[in-house]
Each structure stands twice: as C-alpha cells, then as structure tokens.
C-alpha angles and dihedrals in degrees: 000000000000097000088053089051091052091048096243096123133015120245088220094066090073093215118187132190097249092054120104116251107248129205090249095053093046091047093050090049091049095043092054091044093052093037093230111185123262125224131236093260092056093053090055097039098042109183094009113113088346091150094045090054091045091057089051093050091047090049092050090052090046093240099118134011123249115265141127118307091234096047115123115247120227123221091251092051091048091052093045091051093048092051091046092049091049091052093047088051091050087051096045108040117190 
C-alpha cells in the first residue's frame, strides 16, 4: 500500500508477491522514483500504456533497455537498472 501511495505502482495492476517482475512494472517504478518527464500523450491518456511509455523514458535516460512491457526481468537486469537509476539520480539531483 505504501508504494501505491507514493505512486510507484498502480493498485489496478493487482500485483502479488508470487508474480514475476516485468520490464514494464520495473520501468514504471524507476521512472517515478527518478521523476523522469512524461510526454503530452501520457497526460491525455493517463493510465493507458503507462508501462510502455515508462520503458521508453527509461531507455532514453539509459536506465533500462527497450523491450516488451510484459517481458520478465532477470536478476542481472534488475541490479543493472538499479545501478543506472542511482547514477542518473546522482547526475540529476532534485
């Protein structure tokens, strides 16, 4: 519930602990944590394609590679994305 309140995940996704982490969910979480900008289409289509747009934003910021939103993330990809997000945050302080 705390991650939902912080806007890092959406309640409507119905995520559960036994589910596999997908590229789209990770990208959405990293995008929100890094406060990457959103595009005009996203403002109009709030909630539609949010994970796909997040993948694009993370790829442009060199935090996470492009891929399908429902693609499973490996442990190595997760660690690499966390390191990249950390480096991005250091380079772009808020």
